[in-house]
C-alpha positions, 0 to 999 in steps of 0.5 A: 505533499504526495506529489512533491515527494514523488517529484523529489524521488523522480528527480533523485533518480534522474528520471523524466516524467516521460520515463516514469510514464513508460514505467507506469503506463500513466501519461506524463501529463497525469503524472505532472498533475499529481506532482503539482497536486492537481490530481490525486492518484488511485491506489493502483496508480500510486503503487505503480509509481512507487514500484517504478521509483523503487520505494514503498508507497508510504515514502510519499507521506509526511515524515513526522518523526516518532521520537520513541519506538512507540507509534501512538494511535493518533500519530499513525501514517495513513493512506486512504483511497475512495475506490475501493474504500481502502485504508492502510495504517502504518503501525511501525515508525520506520520503513528502513527496518526489516519488517513493517506492520499495517492495519488494512481496512476495507469496506464490506463487499469491496475488493482490491486487486493488488499490484506487483511490488518493487521487490520480493516480500514475505507477508502475513495477514491476520483477520481482526474483524470481518471476513476475508477472501484472499487470492494467493496465486490461483487459490482463493482462501476464505478467512474469518476473525482469528484466522491468519495466512502467510505467503510470498508477496508476489503471489498475492493477487487481491482480496475482498471483504465478504459479508456485511461487516467491514474488514480489518486485517493486521498485515506484516511484511518483510522487507517493507515494500508496500 
């Protein structure tokens, strides 16, 4: 389903596979494999594609409409990646609003280097479980459960799950761009 939605958005922007490849530094053949569901993009590749197509990554997921303002636990949209073992759960049901909320899960000892988003954001992370090392610009900060951090999205360079416990973080971002 992700590949089909990427293709739809690319065609909507009247962009060729070669054009998208130039904007993402991915080959047209690899992008074709993604669009035809023959390959799955990594989180880095998916973020590059989303940025080039000027949409949040969650745009490429199934659009199960939520009939209420409540987002039920079993109905959340999720993006999971095997390397690193990273998962994003969308806590808000509409990316067309001014703010979006996510649960981020990262296996203990693993790191994620972030990609530049397609637009400027403000973000807040609140550690629910585990220990977080986060790099904002040239500064690294260590946070434990109950700690929070607020920053300009463009300054986020990456984060690591420290210690033996998996990391669970509540992230709020405005405007939605992840």
